[in-house]
PQR file of N, CA, C, O and H, with PARSE charges and radii, in Angstrom:
ATOM      1  N   MET A   1       0.824  -1.189   0.000 -0.4000 1.5000
ATOM      2  CA  MET A   1       0.000   0.000   0.000 -0.0000 2.0000
ATOM      3  C   MET A   1       0.871   1.257   0.000  0.5500 1.7000
ATOM      4  O   MET A   1       0.644   2.180  -0.782 -0.5500 1.4000
ATOM      5  N   ILE A   2       1.867   1.281   0.882 -0.4000 1.5000
ATOM      6  CA  ILE A   2       2.751   2.452   0.966 -0.0000 2.0000
ATOM      7  C   ILE A   2       3.599   2.566  -0.291  0.5500 1.7000
ATOM      8  O   ILE A   2       3.872   3.669  -0.765 -0.5500 1.4000
ATOM      9  H   ILE A   2       2.052   0.531   1.517  0.4000 1.0000
ATOM     10  N   ALA A   3       4.017   1.423  -0.832 -0.4000 1.5000
ATOM     11  CA  ALA A   3       4.825   1.450  -2.050 -0.0000 2.0000
ATOM     12  C   ALA A   3       4.023   2.042  -3.207  0.5500 1.7000
ATOM     13  O   ALA A   3       4.578   2.757  -4.041 -0.5500 1.4000
ATOM     14  H   ALA A   3       3.795   0.527  -0.447  0.4000 1.0000
ATOM     15  N   MET A   4       2.733   1.751  -3.265 -0.4000 1.5000
ATOM     16  CA  MET A   4       1.893   2.282  -4.319 -0.0000 2.0000
ATOM     17  C   MET A   4       1.753   3.800  -4.188  0.5500 1.7000
ATOM     18  O   MET A   4       1.760   4.510  -5.194 -0.5500 1.4000
ATOM     19  H   MET A   4       2.282   1.170  -2.587  0.4000 1.0000
ATOM     20  N   VAL A   5       1.630   4.291  -2.981 -0.4000 1.5000
ATOM     21  CA  VAL A   5       1.518   5.736  -2.755 -0.0000 2.0000
ATOM     22  C   VAL A   5       2.822   6.430  -3.133  0.5500 1.7000
ATOM     23  O   VAL A   5       2.806   7.495  -3.749 -0.5500 1.4000
ATOM     24  H   VAL A   5       1.625   3.714  -2.164  0.4000 1.0000
ATOM     25  N   VAL A   6       3.942   5.832  -2.768 -0.4000 1.5000
ATOM     26  CA  VAL A   6       5.243   6.413  -3.103 -0.0000 2.0000
ATOM     27  C   VAL A   6       5.438   6.424  -4.613  0.5500 1.7000
ATOM     28  O   VAL A   6       5.952   7.395  -5.167 -0.5500 1.4000
ATOM     29  H   VAL A   6       3.956   4.966  -2.268  0.4000 1.0000
ATOM     30  N   THR A   7       5.032   5.355  -5.277 -0.4000 1.5000
ATOM     31  CA  THR A   7       5.145   5.291  -6.733 -0.0000 2.0000
ATOM     32  C   THR A   7       4.287   6.361  -7.393  0.5500 1.7000
ATOM     33  O   THR A   7       4.726   7.015  -8.339 -0.5500 1.4000
ATOM     34  H   THR A   7       4.614   4.566  -4.827  0.4000 1.0000
ATOM     35  N   MET A   8       3.074   6.542  -6.901 -0.4000 1.5000
ATOM     36  CA  MET A   8       2.195   7.571  -7.456 -0.0000 2.0000
ATOM     37  C   MET A   8       2.777   8.962  -7.251  0.5500 1.7000
ATOM     38  O   MET A   8       2.710   9.797  -8.152 -0.5500 1.4000
ATOM     39  H   MET A   8       2.717   6.011  -6.132  0.4000 1.0000
ATOM     40  N   LEU A   9       3.344   9.222  -6.084 -0.4000 1.5000
ATOM     41  CA  LEU A   9       3.963  10.527  -5.827 -0.0000 2.0000
ATOM     42  C   LEU A   9       5.170  10.750  -6.731  0.5500 1.7000
ATOM     43  O   LEU A   9       5.385  11.856  -7.227 -0.5500 1.4000
ATOM     44  H   LEU A   9       3.398   8.543  -5.352  0.4000 1.0000
ATOM     45  N   ALA A  10       5.952   9.702  -6.943 -0.4000 1.5000
ATOM     46  CA  ALA A  10       7.120   9.818  -7.815 -0.0000 2.0000
ATOM     47  C   ALA A  10       6.692  10.093  -9.255  0.5500 1.7000
ATOM     48  O   ALA A  10       7.316  10.901  -9.943 -0.5500 1.4000
ATOM     49  H   ALA A  10       5.777   8.803  -6.540  0.4000 1.0000
ATOM     50  N   GLU A  11       5.644   9.433  -9.709 -0.4000 1.5000
ATOM     51  CA  GLU A  11       5.145   9.677 -11.060 -0.0000 2.0000
ATOM     52  C   GLU A  11       4.644  11.101 -11.219  0.5500 1.7000
ATOM     53  O   GLU A  11       4.904  11.743 -12.236 -0.5500 1.4000
ATOM     54  H   GLU A  11       5.137   8.777  -9.150  0.4000 1.0000
ATOM     55  N   GLN A  12       3.930  11.594 -10.226 -0.4000 1.5000
ATOM     56  CA  GLN A  12       3.421  12.964 -10.280 -0.0000 2.0000
ATOM     57  C   GLN A  12       4.553  13.985 -10.273  0.5500 1.7000
ATOM     58  O   GLN A  12       4.496  14.993 -10.977 -0.5500 1.4000
ATOM     59  H   GLN A  12       3.719  11.072  -9.400  0.4000 1.0000
ATOM     60  N   ALA A  13       5.576  13.718  -9.476 -0.4000 1.5000
ATOM     61  CA  ALA A  13       6.731  14.624  -9.435 -0.0000 2.0000
ATOM     62  C   ALA A  13       7.455  14.628 -10.776  0.5500 1.7000
ATOM     63  O   ALA A  13       7.869  15.685 -11.251 -0.5500 1.4000
ATOM     64  H   ALA A  13       5.623  12.899  -8.904  0.4000 1.0000
ATOM     65  N   LEU A  14       7.610  13.472 -11.384 -0.4000 1.5000
ATOM     66  CA  LEU A  14       8.259  13.387 -12.693 -0.0000 2.0000
ATOM     67  C   LEU A  14       7.437  14.105 -13.756  0.5500 1.7000
ATOM     68  O   LEU A  14       7.989  14.822 -14.591 -0.5500 1.4000
ATOM     69  H   LEU A  14       7.274  12.613 -10.998  0.4000 1.0000
ATOM     70  N   ALA A  15       6.124  13.918 -13.728 -0.4000 1.5000
ATOM     71  CA  ALA A  15       5.253  14.575 -14.698 -0.0000 2.0000
ATOM     72  C   ALA A  15       5.316  16.098 -14.548  0.5500 1.7000
ATOM     73  O   ALA A  15       5.362  16.821 -15.543 -0.5500 1.4000
ATOM     74  H   ALA A  15       5.675  13.336 -13.050  0.4000 1.0000
ATOM     75  N   ALA A  16       5.317  16.574 -13.314 -0.4000 1.5000
ATOM     76  CA  ALA A  16       5.402  18.019 -13.084 -0.0000 2.0000
ATOM     77  C   ALA A  16       6.747  18.570 -13.537  0.5500 1.7000
ATOM     78  O   ALA A  16       6.817  19.670 -14.085 -0.5500 1.4000
ATOM     79  H   ALA A  16       5.280  15.987 -12.506  0.4000 1.0000
ATOM     80  N   THR A  17       7.807  17.814 -13.312 -0.4000 1.5000
ATOM     81  CA  THR A  17       9.141  18.246 -13.727 -0.0000 2.0000
ATOM     82  C   THR A  17       9.239  18.319 -15.241  0.5500 1.7000
ATOM     83  O   THR A  17       9.782  19.283 -15.782 -0.5500 1.4000
ATOM     84  H   THR A  17       7.750  16.921 -12.867  0.4000 1.0000
ATOM     85  N   VAL A  18       8.720  17.311 -15.929 -0.4000 1.5000
ATOM     86  CA  VAL A  18       8.755  17.307 -17.395 -0.0000 2.0000
ATOM     87  C   VAL A  18       7.921  18.460 -17.948  0.5500 1.7000
ATOM     88  O   VAL A  18       8.351  19.143 -18.876 -0.5500 1.4000
ATOM     89  H   VAL A  18       8.279  16.529 -15.489  0.4000 1.0000
ATOM     90  N   ALA A  19       6.739  18.681 -17.389 -0.4000 1.5000
ATOM     91  CA  ALA A  19       5.888  19.776 -17.857 -0.0000 2.0000
ATOM     92  C   ALA A  19       6.561  21.133 -17.635  0.5500 1.7000
ATOM     93  O   ALA A  19       6.482  22.013 -18.491 -0.5500 1.4000
ATOM     94  H   ALA A  19       6.389  18.126 -16.635  0.4000 1.0000
ATOM     95  N   HIS A  20       7.213  21.300 -16.502 -0.4000 1.5000
ATOM     96  CA  HIS A  20       7.896  22.561 -16.224 -0.0000 2.0000
ATOM     97  C   HIS A  20       9.062  22.769 -17.182  0.5500 1.7000
ATOM     98  O   HIS A  20       9.282  23.881 -17.662 -0.5500 1.4000
ATOM     99  H   HIS A  20       7.277  20.585 -15.806  0.4000 1.0000
ATOM    100  N   PHE A  21       9.809  21.707 -17.461 -0.4000 1.5000
ATOM    101  CA  PHE A  21      10.934  21.811 -18.395 -0.0000 2.0000
ATOM    102  C   PHE A  21      10.449  22.160 -19.798  0.5500 1.7000
ATOM    103  O   PHE A  21      11.038  23.009 -20.467 -0.5500 1.4000
ATOM    104  H   PHE A  21       9.631  20.803 -17.071  0.4000 1.0000
ATOM    105  N   VAL A  22       9.377  21.507 -20.243 -0.4000 1.5000
ATOM    106  CA  VAL A  22       8.853  21.777 -21.585 -0.0000 2.0000
ATOM    107  C   VAL A  22       8.361  23.216 -21.677  0.5500 1.7000
ATOM    108  O   VAL A  22       8.591  23.891 -22.681 -0.5500 1.4000
ATOM    109  H   VAL A  22       8.899  20.817 -19.700  0.4000 1.0000
ATOM    110  N   GLN A  23       7.687  23.685 -20.637 -0.4000 1.5000
ATOM    111  CA  GLN A  23       7.217  25.077 -20.667 -0.0000 2.0000
ATOM    112  C   GLN A  23       8.399  26.041 -20.655  0.5500 1.7000
ATOM    113  O   GLN A  23       8.370  27.057 -21.349 -0.5500 1.4000
ATOM    114  H   GLN A  23       7.500  23.137 -19.821  0.4000 1.0000
ATOM    115  N   TRP A  24       9.420  25.744 -19.892 -0.4000 1.5000
ATOM    116  CA  TRP A  24      10.593  26.613 -19.842 -0.0000 2.0000
ATOM    117  C   TRP A  24      11.301  26.642 -21.184  0.5500 1.7000
ATOM    118  O   TRP A  24      11.764  27.693 -21.627 -0.5500 1.4000
ATOM    119  H   TRP A  24       9.444  24.918 -19.328  0.4000 1.0000
ATOM    120  N   ARG A  25      11.384  25.477 -21.835 -0.4000 1.5000
ATOM    121  CA  ARG A  25      12.136  25.373 -23.077 -0.0000 2.0000
ATOM    122  C   ARG A  25      11.352  25.888 -24.292  0.5500 1.7000
ATOM    123  O   ARG A  25      11.912  26.582 -25.140 -0.5500 1.4000
ATOM    124  H   ARG A  25      11.007  24.624 -21.475  0.4000 1.0000
ATOM    125  N   PHE A  26      10.062  25.549 -24.377 -0.4000 1.5000
ATOM    126  CA  PHE A  26       9.292  25.835 -25.579 -0.0000 2.0000
ATOM    127  C   PHE A  26       8.101  26.756 -25.362  0.5500 1.7000
ATOM    128  O   PHE A  26       7.440  27.135 -26.329 -0.5500 1.4000
ATOM    129  H   PHE A  26       9.607  24.985 -23.688  0.4000 1.0000
ATOM    130  N   GLY A  27       7.812  27.122 -24.138 -0.4000 1.5000
ATOM    131  CA  GLY A  27       6.684  28.004 -23.869 -0.0000 2.0000
ATOM    132  C   GLY A  27       5.364  27.251 -23.869  0.5500 1.7000
ATOM    133  O   GLY A  27       5.325  26.032 -23.696 -0.5500 1.4000
ATOM    134  H   GLY A  27       8.349  26.814 -23.352  0.4000 1.0000
ATOM    135  N   TYR A  28       4.281  27.998 -24.065 -0.4000 1.5000
ATOM    136  CA  TYR A  28       2.955  27.397 -24.003 -0.0000 2.0000
ATOM    137  C   TYR A  28       2.693  26.455 -25.167  0.5500 1.7000
ATOM    138  O   TYR A  28       1.931  25.500 -25.023 -0.5500 1.4000
ATOM    139  H   TYR A  28       4.312  28.988 -24.206  0.4000 1.0000
ATOM    140  N   ALA A  29       3.302  26.702 -26.305 -0.4000 1.5000
ATOM    141  CA  ALA A  29       3.133  25.785 -27.436 -0.0000 2.0000
ATOM    142  C   ALA A  29       3.698  24.408 -27.082  0.5500 1.7000
ATOM    143  O   ALA A  29       3.158  23.390 -27.512 -0.5500 1.4000
ATOM    144  H   ALA A  29       3.922  27.478 -26.423  0.4000 1.0000
ATOM    145  N   GLY A  30       4.770  24.371 -26.311 -0.4000 1.5000
ATOM    146  CA  GLY A  30       5.329  23.101 -25.857 -0.0000 2.0000
ATOM    147  C   GLY A  30       4.386  22.373 -24.917  0.5500 1.7000
ATOM    148  O   GLY A  30       4.270  21.149 -24.966 -0.5500 1.4000
ATOM    149  H   GLY A  30       5.209  25.199 -25.962  0.4000 1.0000
ATOM    150  N   LEU A  31       3.709  23.136 -24.055 -0.4000 1.5000
ATOM    151  CA  LEU A  31       2.733  22.505 -23.165 -0.0000 2.0000
ATOM    152  C   LEU A  31       1.552  21.929 -23.940  0.5500 1.7000
ATOM    153  O   LEU A  31       1.026  20.874 -23.586 -0.5500 1.4000
ATOM    154  H   LEU A  31       3.804  24.131 -24.015  0.4000 1.0000
ATOM    155  N   VAL A  32       1.142  22.620 -24.987 -0.4000 1.5000
ATOM    156  CA  VAL A  32       0.060  22.098 -25.820 -0.0000 2.0000
ATOM    157  C   VAL A  32       0.502  20.796 -26.486  0.5500 1.7000
ATOM    158  O   VAL A  32      -0.265  19.834 -26.535 -0.5500 1.4000
ATOM    159  H   VAL A  32       1.569  23.477 -25.274  0.4000 1.0000
ATOM    160  N   GLY A  33       1.720  20.760 -26.992 -0.4000 1.5000
ATOM    161  CA  GLY A  33       2.242  19.542 -27.606 -0.0000 2.0000
ATOM    162  C   GLY A  33       2.333  18.409 -26.614  0.5500 1.7000
ATOM    163  O   GLY A  33       1.973  17.274 -26.927 -0.5500 1.4000
ATOM    164  H   GLY A  33       2.343  21.541 -26.951  0.4000 1.0000
ATOM    165  N   LEU A  34       2.810  18.704 -25.418 -0.4000 1.5000
ATOM    166  CA  LEU A  34       2.910  17.679 -24.377 -0.0000 2.0000
ATOM    167  C   LEU A  34       1.524  17.186 -23.975  0.5500 1.7000
ATOM    168  O   LEU A  34       1.329  15.989 -23.762 -0.5500 1.4000
ATOM    169  H   LEU A  34       3.103  19.626 -25.163  0.4000 1.0000
ATOM    170  N   ALA A  35       0.569  18.091 -23.872 -0.4000 1.5000
ATOM    171  CA  ALA A  35      -0.797  17.694 -23.529 -0.0000 2.0000
ATOM    172  C   ALA A  35      -1.391  16.799 -24.615  0.5500 1.7000
ATOM    173  O   ALA A  35      -2.090  15.834 -24.305 -0.5500 1.4000
ATOM    174  H   ALA A  35       0.727  19.063 -24.045  0.4000 1.0000
ATOM    175  N   LEU A  36      -1.121  17.107 -25.880 -0.4000 1.5000
ATOM    176  CA  LEU A  36      -1.609  16.262 -26.962 -0.0000 2.0000
ATOM    177  C   LEU A  36      -1.008  14.863 -26.885  0.5500 1.7000
ATOM    178  O   LEU A  36      -1.704  13.875 -27.118 -0.5500 1.4000
ATOM    179  H   LEU A  36      -0.553  17.891 -26.132  0.4000 1.0000
ATOM    180  N   VAL A  37       0.263  14.776 -26.562 -0.4000 1.5000
ATOM    181  CA  VAL A  37       0.913  13.475 -26.431 -0.0000 2.0000
ATOM    182  C   VAL A  37       0.285  12.679 -25.291  0.5500 1.7000
ATOM    183  O   VAL A  37      -0.003  11.493 -25.448 -0.5500 1.4000
ATOM    184  H   VAL A  37       0.828  15.579 -26.372  0.4000 1.0000
ATOM    185  N   VAL A  38       0.075  13.319 -24.155 -0.4000 1.5000
ATOM    186  CA  VAL A  38      -0.495  12.625 -22.995 -0.0000 2.0000
ATOM    187  C   VAL A  38      -1.928  12.179 -23.272  0.5500 1.7000
ATOM    188  O   VAL A  38      -2.298  11.044 -22.974 -0.5500 1.4000
ATOM    189  H   VAL A  38       0.309  14.283 -24.028  0.4000 1.0000
ATOM    190  N   VAL A  39      -2.728  13.073 -23.841 -0.4000 1.5000
ATOM    191  CA  VAL A  39      -4.119  12.717 -24.146 -0.0000 2.0000
ATOM    192  C   VAL A  39      -4.153  11.599 -25.195  0.5500 1.7000
ATOM    193  O   VAL A  39      -4.953  10.670 -25.089 -0.5500 1.4000
ATOM    194  H   VAL A  39      -2.427  13.996 -24.083  0.4000 1.0000
ATOM    195  N   GLY A  40      -3.301  11.690 -26.185 -0.4000 1.5000
ATOM    196  CA  GLY A  40      -3.252  10.643 -27.208 -0.0000 2.0000
ATOM    197  C   GLY A  40      -2.831   9.304 -26.643  0.5500 1.7000
ATOM    198  O   GLY A  40      -3.348   8.267 -27.059 -0.5500 1.4000
ATOM    199  H   GLY A  40      -2.651  12.445 -26.272  0.4000 1.0000
ATOM    200  N   ALA A  41      -1.909   9.308 -25.711 -0.4000 1.5000
ATOM    201  CA  ALA A  41      -1.471   8.048 -25.101 -0.0000 2.0000
ATOM    202  C   ALA A  41      -2.566   7.450 -24.226  0.5500 1.7000
ATOM    203  O   ALA A  41      -2.767   6.235 -24.227 -0.5500 1.4000
ATOM    204  H   ALA A  41      -1.489  10.150 -25.373  0.4000 1.0000
ATOM    205  N   ARG A  42      -3.271   8.292 -23.483 -0.4000 1.5000
ATOM    206  CA  ARG A  42      -4.316   7.774 -22.589 -0.0000 2.0000
ATOM    207  C   ARG A  42      -5.536   7.280 -23.349  0.5500 1.7000
ATOM    208  O   ARG A  42      -6.171   6.309 -22.937 -0.5500 1.4000
ATOM    209  H   ARG A  42      -3.107   9.278 -23.482  0.4000 1.0000
ATOM    210  N   THR A  43      -5.869   7.937 -24.452 -0.4000 1.5000
ATOM    211  CA  THR A  43      -7.040   7.520 -25.224 -0.0000 2.0000
ATOM    212  C   THR A  43      -6.666   6.566 -26.352  0.5500 1.7000
ATOM    213  O   THR A  43      -7.530   6.130 -27.112 -0.5500 1.4000
ATOM    214  H   THR A  43      -5.353   8.726 -24.786  0.4000 1.0000
ATOM    215  N   ARG A  44      -5.392   6.246 -26.460 -0.4000 1.5000
ATOM    216  CA  ARG A  44      -4.876   5.366 -27.524 -0.0000 2.0000
ATOM    217  C   ARG A  44      -5.206   5.917 -28.901  0.5500 1.7000
ATOM    218  O   ARG A  44      -5.573   5.184 -29.820 -0.5500 1.4000
ATOM    219  H   ARG A  44      -4.690   6.600 -25.843  0.4000 1.0000
ATOM    220  N   SER A  45      -5.066   7.224 -29.013 -0.4000 1.5000
ATOM    221  CA  SER A  45      -5.312   7.898 -30.289 -0.0000 2.0000
ATOM    222  C   SER A  45      -3.965   8.238 -30.921  0.5500 1.7000
ATOM    223  O   SER A  45      -3.263   9.146 -30.476 -0.5500 1.4000
ATOM    224  H   SER A  45      -4.768   7.820 -28.267  0.4000 1.0000
ATOM    225  N   ALA A  46      -3.625   7.496 -31.955 -0.4000 1.5000
ATOM    226  CA  ALA A  46      -2.348   7.727 -32.625 -0.0000 2.0000
ATOM    227  C   ALA A  46      -2.319   9.095 -33.294  0.5500 1.7000
ATOM    228  O   ALA A  46      -1.267   9.733 -33.358 -0.5500 1.4000
ATOM    229  H   ALA A  46      -4.195   6.759 -32.316  0.4000 1.0000
ATOM    230  N   ARG A  47      -3.457   9.547 -33.790 -0.4000 1.5000
ATOM    231  CA  ARG A  47      -3.525  10.843 -34.466 -0.0000 2.0000
ATOM    232  C   ARG A  47      -3.205  11.983 -33.498  0.5500 1.7000
ATOM    233  O   ARG A  47      -2.455  12.899 -33.836 -0.5500 1.4000
ATOM    234  H   ARG A  47      -4.311   9.029 -33.738  0.4000 1.0000
ATOM    235  N   CYS A  48      -3.769  11.922 -32.306 -0.4000 1.5000
ATOM    236  CA  CYS A  48      -3.556  12.968 -31.311 -0.0000 2.0000
ATOM    237  C   CYS A  48      -2.105  12.950 -30.818  0.5500 1.7000
ATOM    238  O   CYS A  48      -1.468  13.998 -30.713 -0.5500 1.4000
ATOM    239  H   CYS A  48      -4.378  11.178 -32.031  0.4000 1.0000
ATOM    240  N   ALA A  49      -1.592  11.769 -30.519 -0.4000 1.5000
ATOM    241  CA  ALA A  49      -0.218  11.654 -30.042 -0.0000 2.0000
ATOM    242  C   ALA A  49       0.772  12.094 -31.118  0.5500 1.7000
ATOM    243  O   ALA A  49       1.768  12.752 -30.819 -0.5500 1.4000
ATOM    244  H   ALA A  49      -2.109  10.917 -30.604  0.4000 1.0000
ATOM    245  N   SER A  50       0.497  11.731 -32.365 -0.4000 1.5000
ATOM    246  CA  SER A  50       1.380  12.126 -33.461 -0.0000 2.0000
ATOM    247  C   SER A  50       1.379  13.629 -33.668  0.5500 1.7000
ATOM    248  O   SER A  50       2.417  14.216 -33.976 -0.5500 1.4000
ATOM    249  H   SER A  50      -0.312  11.196 -32.608  0.4000 1.0000
ATOM    250  N   ALA A  51       0.231  14.252 -33.504 -0.4000 1.5000
ATOM    251  CA  ALA A  51       0.159  15.709 -33.633 -0.0000 2.0000
ATOM    252  C   ALA A  51       0.996  16.375 -32.549  0.5500 1.7000
ATOM    253  O   ALA A  51       1.713  17.339 -32.819 -0.5500 1.4000
ATOM    254  H   ALA A  51      -0.612  13.775 -33.254  0.4000 1.0000
ATOM    255  N   GLY A  52       0.907  15.864 -31.323 -0.4000 1.5000
ATOM    256  CA  GLY A  52       1.705  16.420 -30.237 -0.0000 2.0000
ATOM    257  C   GLY A  52       3.193  16.227 -30.455  0.5500 1.7000
ATOM    258  O   GLY A  52       3.984  17.145 -30.238 -0.5500 1.4000
ATOM    259  H   GLY A  52       0.325  15.081 -31.104  0.4000 1.0000
ATOM    260  N   LEU A  53       3.574  15.027 -30.884 -0.4000 1.5000
ATOM    261  CA  LEU A  53       4.995  14.769 -31.142 -0.0000 2.0000
ATOM    262  C   LEU A  53       5.506  15.606 -32.304  0.5500 1.7000
ATOM    263  O   LEU A  53       6.641  16.084 -32.285 -0.5500 1.4000
ATOM    264  H   LEU A  53       2.931  14.281 -31.060  0.4000 1.0000
ATOM    265  N   GLY A  54       4.659  15.781 -33.321 -0.4000 1.5000
ATOM    266  CA  GLY A  54       5.054  16.631 -34.451 -0.0000 2.0000
ATOM    267  C   GLY A  54       5.254  18.082 -34.016  0.5500 1.7000
ATOM    268  O   GLY A  54       6.203  18.739 -34.443 -0.5500 1.4000
ATOM    269  H   GLY A  54       3.738  15.393 -33.337  0.4000 1.0000
ATOM    270  N   LEU A  55       4.368  18.569 -33.176 -0.4000 1.5000
ATOM    271  CA  LEU A  55       4.506  19.935 -32.671 -0.0000 2.0000
ATOM    272  C   LEU A  55       5.779  20.086 -31.856  0.5500 1.7000
ATOM    273  O   LEU A  55       6.503  21.068 -32.019 -0.5500 1.4000
ATOM    274  H   LEU A  55       3.597  18.036 -32.829  0.4000 1.0000
ATOM    275  N   LEU A  56       6.065  19.121 -30.975 -0.4000 1.5000
ATOM    276  CA  LEU A  56       7.301  19.195 -30.190 -0.0000 2.0000
ATOM    277  C   LEU A  56       8.531  19.104 -31.080  0.5500 1.7000
ATOM    278  O   LEU A  56       9.533  19.770 -30.819 -0.5500 1.4000
ATOM    279  H   LEU A  56       5.477  18.323 -30.842  0.4000 1.0000
ATOM    280  N   ALA A  57       8.468  18.290 -32.125 -0.4000 1.5000
ATOM    281  CA  ALA A  57       9.599  18.188 -33.058 -0.0000 2.0000
ATOM    282  C   ALA A  57       9.828  19.504 -33.794  0.5500 1.7000
ATOM    283  O   ALA A  57      10.965  19.945 -33.961 -0.5500 1.4000
ATOM    284  H   ALA A  57       7.654  17.749 -32.336  0.4000 1.0000
ATOM    285  N   LEU A  58       8.735  20.124 -34.231 -0.4000 1.5000
ATOM    286  CA  LEU A  58       8.871  21.426 -34.909 -0.0000 2.0000
ATOM    287  C   LEU A  58       9.428  22.490 -33.974  0.5500 1.7000
ATOM    288  O   LEU A  58      10.237  23.321 -34.387 -0.5500 1.4000
ATOM    289  H   LEU A  58       7.811  19.767 -34.095  0.4000 1.0000
ATOM    290  N   LEU A  59       9.009  22.470 -32.745 -0.4000 1.5000
ATOM    291  CA  LEU A  59       9.544  23.435 -31.774 -0.0000 2.0000
ATOM    292  C   LEU A  59      11.024  23.197 -31.536  0.5500 1.7000
ATOM    293  O   LEU A  59      11.798  24.144 -31.393 -0.5500 1.4000
ATOM    294  H   LEU A  59       8.351  21.795 -32.409  0.4000 1.0000
ATOM    295  N   GLN A  60      11.415  21.926 -31.495 -0.4000 1.5000
ATOM    296  CA  GLN A  60      12.832  21.598 -31.304 -0.0000 2.0000
ATOM    297  C   GLN A  60      13.654  22.063 -32.501  0.5500 1.7000
ATOM    298  O   GLN A  60      14.746  22.604 -32.330 -0.5500 1.4000
ATOM    299  H   GLN A  60      10.786  21.157 -31.611  0.4000 1.0000
ATOM    300  N   LEU A  61      13.136  21.857 -33.713 -0.4000 1.5000
ATOM    301  CA  LEU A  61      13.857  22.295 -34.903 -0.0000 2.0000
ATOM    302  C   LEU A  61      13.944  23.818 -34.978  0.5500 1.7000
ATOM    303  O   LEU A  61      14.929  24.359 -35.481 -0.5500 1.4000
ATOM    304  H   LEU A  61      12.248  21.417 -33.852  0.4000 1.0000
ATOM    305  N   ALA A  62      12.927  24.506 -34.485 -0.4000 1.5000
ATOM    306  CA  ALA A  62      12.947  25.965 -34.503 -0.0000 2.0000
ATOM    307  C   ALA A  62      13.993  26.515 -33.539  0.5500 1.7000
ATOM    308  O   ALA A  62      14.514  27.611 -33.745 -0.5500 1.4000
ATOM    309  H   ALA A  62      12.126  24.067 -34.077  0.4000 1.0000
ATOM    310  N   GLN A  63      14.299  25.758 -32.487 -0.4000 1.5000
ATOM    311  CA  GLN A  63      15.312  26.186 -31.522 -0.0000 2.0000
ATOM    312  C   GLN A  63      16.721  26.074 -32.099  0.5500 1.7000
ATOM    313  O   GLN A  63      17.612  26.827 -31.707 -0.5500 1.4000
ATOM    314  H   GLN A  63      13.875  24.868 -32.320  0.4000 1.0000
ATOM    315  N   ALA A  64      16.926  25.148 -33.019 -0.4000 1.5000
ATOM    316  CA  ALA A  64      18.274  24.879 -33.557 -0.0000 2.0000
ATOM    317  C   ALA A  64      18.718  25.918 -34.542  0.5500 1.7000
ATOM    318  O   ALA A  64      19.823  25.829 -35.078 -0.5500 1.4000
ATOM    319  H   ALA A  64      16.202  24.536 -33.337  0.4000 1.0000
TER
END
């Protein structure tokens, strides 16, 4: 029971850290891309996840 709570807290901390990094690096457009990836993964929608990954890829290329 305690291990499950610790695992859930660790997952939430990792998710918050990734979201903060993406927002810092790419701004709100990066958060939209990350949200599309997460929603696509949870709903098993390849179209939604691909759109999010494509947006993040374009943002990464724009930084270079």
